[in-house]
N, C-alpha and C positions, 0 to 999 in steps of 0.2 A: 518649700518642702512641707508635706503633710505628715501628720503623726497619728499613730494608732496605739491602742492599748495592747500590751503583750499578754493576752489571755488574762488569767486571774492574778498575775504577778503584781498588777497595779503600775508597772512601768510603762511610761509613754515613750514610744520608740518611733524614729523616723521611718516612713515607709520604705525608703531606700537605706540599706545598711551596707557597711563596707567589709568585704572579705579580705583580711590581711594576708591570706596565704598567697595572693597574686604577687606580693612583694617579697616573697621569701625564697625565690629561686625556682618555684614550680612552673613559672611561665617565662623562664630565662632570667639571667642575671639583671638585677635592678640595683643601681648605685644607691647606697644608704641615704644620701642626701636627697636624691630624687624620691625615694620612698617616703621620706619624711615630708617633703613638699606635697606629695599626693595625699598623705593622711591629713595634713593641715588644711589642704583645700577641701577635702571631704567635709571636715568640721565646718569650714566657712560656708559650705553649701547647705548646711542644716542637718547633715547626717550626725546622729548622736549615738548610733549603735555600731560598735566595731567588733567583728567576730574573728577570733583567732583560735589557735590551739597550741599546746606546748610542743607537739611534734613538728610543727612547721619550722624548719630550720633549727630543730632541737633548741627551742627557746627563743630563737631570733625574732619570730613574729610577735612575741610578747614584749621583748626588749624594745622593738620598734615603737610600740605604743608609748612606752615611757620616754624614749628619746624624742618623739614628735610632740608630746603634750606635757611632759613634766608632771608637776602637781596638778595640772588641769585635767589629767586623766580621771581624777575623782568626780569631775562634773559630767562625764560621759557614761553611757551604758556599755559596759564591757562584758563581753561573752567569751569565754575560752572553752576549750575541751580538753579532757584528760582521759587517759586510758591506754596510752602507748608508753612503755618503759624506755624513756630516753636516757636513763641514768646508768643502765647496765652496759657492759661492753658489747660491741657488735655494730655493724653498719646499719642493719635494719631492725628498728625497735619492735619488740613483740608486744602483743596486747596483754594488759594486766589490769584486773579489776578488783582485786582484794581490798578490803577496807583500809588496811594499813598503807598500802601503796597510794590509794587515791587521796588519803590525807596528806601524805608527803608531797604528792604531785600538786595538789591544790595550794599547799604552803609555798612551794617554789614558784608557782605561777603568780601568786600574789606578790611575792618579792620582786620578780622580773618586771611586773607591770606597774608596781608601785601603788597598789590599791587593795585594801582589805576591809571588809569583804568585797569580793567581786560580785557584780550584779547577777551574772548567771554563769554557772559551771555546768557544762554538758558532758555526759559520759559519751566517749567517742567510739562510735562503731561497735557497740556491743553485739555479739551474736545471740541467737535465740536462747541458747542454753544459759547464758549469763543473765539475760533479761528475765528468765524464769527462776533465778536464784534470789530468795529473800535477802540474802546478805548484800546484794547490790543496793537494794532500797534502804536498808539499814545504814549502809555507807553514805548514801545520798543525804539521808537525814543528818548524819554526823557532820557533814560539811557545812550544813546550816547551823547546827548546834555549836560547832567549834568556831563560828563567825568567820568562816572562809568564803561562804557564799550566801547571798541574800536569797537566791532562788536556784533551783536545779532542773535539769532536763536531760533529754537524750538526743544525740545527733545520730540519726539512722545511717548505717553504713552501706557499703556496696554489695551486701549479701544478696543471694538469690531470692530469699524469702522475706523481703522487706515488709510486706504486708502483715505477715504473721508476727514479725518482730514488733511492728508498730502497735498492733492490737494488744499484744502483751504489755508493751511499755505504757500505753495510755490507760490500761486498767488499774494502774497503781497511782494512788493519790499523791505520792511524792513527786511525780513527774508534772512539772508546771509548764514546760515548754518542749517542743519537739522540732527538730530540724530535718528537712526532707528535700528531695529533689522534685521539682515540678516546673514544667515548661510546656509550650505548645507541641513540642515533639515527644515529650515524656509525661503523658498525663495519667498513666497508671503505673503503680497503685496510688500515686499521690493524692488524687482527687478524693478517693475513699478514705484515706488516712486523715486528710484535712477535714473532711465532713465530720468524722467521728471526734477528732480532737477538738474541733470548734464547738461541738455540742457539749463537751465536757469543760469548756473554758480554758483549754490549754493553748498556750501561745504557739503560733506557727511561724517558724522561720524557714523561708524557701530559699534554696540555693540552686545554682546552675540555671539561672533564668534564660540563658542564651544557648543552652545545649552545647556548651564548649566553643561558642562562636559561630555556629551555623545560623542561628537566628540573628539577623542583623548583617549577615554576609561577611563577617570578619574571617571566618574559616571557609575556604573553598574546597570543593571536592578534590581538586588537584593537589591540595596541600596535605592530604592525609598521609601519604607515604613519607613526607618530610617532617612529620611531627616528632619532636624529641622530648616533649613535656608529658605530663601525666595523661593528657588526652590520647596519647599513643596506645594506652591500655584499653581504650574503648573497643568493644567487639566490632569487627569489620562488617559483619552482616547488619548489625544495628546502624552503623554509619551509612551504609548504602540505603537502607530504608528511610533513615532520617533525612537524607538529602533529597530523596524522592518526595517525601511528605512536605519538606520545606518548599519545593517548587509548586506544590498544590496550594500551599498556604500563603505563598508570597504576596499575592495581591491583597490579601486581607490584613497584611502587616503594613501596608502603605496607605493608611487611612487617617482621617481626623487630624491632619496637620502635624503628625508625629512621625519620627523616623522608625524604621523597622525595629531597631534595638529598643526604642522607647515603647513601642506597641507590644513587643515580647513581654515586657514588664507589665504594661497596663492590662494585657490579657490575664495575667495571673491574678491581679486584684479583682477582675471581673468574674473570674471562674471559680475561685476558692476563697475561703475566709482567711487569707494570709494576713499576718500581723506585720511582716516586713519581708522584703526581698533582698537577699545578700548578693550584691554585685561585686565583680572583680574588675579591676582596672590597672593598667601598666602605664597610663599617661593621664595627665590632667584633662585633656580633650575628651578622651573616652569616658572619664569619670563624670564630666559635666553633662555629656550627652545622656548618660544613664540617669543621673540625678534629676534631670529635667522631666523624666517621665512622671514623677509624683505631681508636679504642678499641673499636668494635663488631666489628672484624674483617671479613674478606671476606664477601660475600653467600653464602648457601647455594648450592652449586653447581647444585642441581636448579632453583632459581629463575632463576639466571643463564642456564641452558641454555634455559629457556622464553623469556627475553627475546631470546636469540640466534635461536631458531626463529621467533619473531614477526618479527624483522627479515628473515630469509630469505624468509618467506612474503610480507611486504610488497614486497620487491624483485621477487618473481615476478609480483605483481599490478600493481604501479605502475612498474616499471622501476628503474633505479638510484637509490639515495637518497643 
């Protein structure tokens, strides 16, 4: 496992980090004991950054970290996300970003995880109007001043105007890290965001490296109609284009003695200044394959450039992907 600096935070993080949400029911039910084994195996493989959120299982994702690592959680880099009100009645939490609530949520996260301060607290999916509100950044400073977080950042959401949100977020000094989607099938606007964030010394956490399982072949086109997890929310038109592009890229992902899934990760490190790539896994075998991508180093730049060019050509033919 190789390690990189998370922007100007000073934290050294594993190139491959673990997304706990895959163990909280969003990809099917995972037995708690199995979840604990996967988390511990991730640590054994050299992964030191674990990314979760209070909304994952209404605190369950955070509790899993305490269960898996106990007091050892203090030796790991723990990143969580807050901004969904999981404490008010109702099945579906609403987004809430007022300073009082964010302090409450951060305190509860620290308690569940068993670590205070947490290494990184990210504001979860804030829309543009919230990102333009000075009170948000006052609240973020407050999390650090109250010793609830060592560092703070923004996890960009599924909004339509992600680029505008990102440009607003990185214009504020309080933002030390940004989490975004980037992969061979979803290169925009992530590449532009990463370029600007990198120039500002902001740590870049990349999620969805396998485009929901398309890259690496775990999700087949014939599986789309059977999806029952959060991937079923994907736009059908996007899925059609993504599978077409995947067929064009497939040969470029079977190179340099690495698996397709590993090359999907290696492409990211060759393409943008990522600090870490957040993978999700529901088995130890899957986890070990993904973690092995770091040992092989970034993809050859000329191959990554071919993938980028194919993406541009696809957009010209089919419209925005």
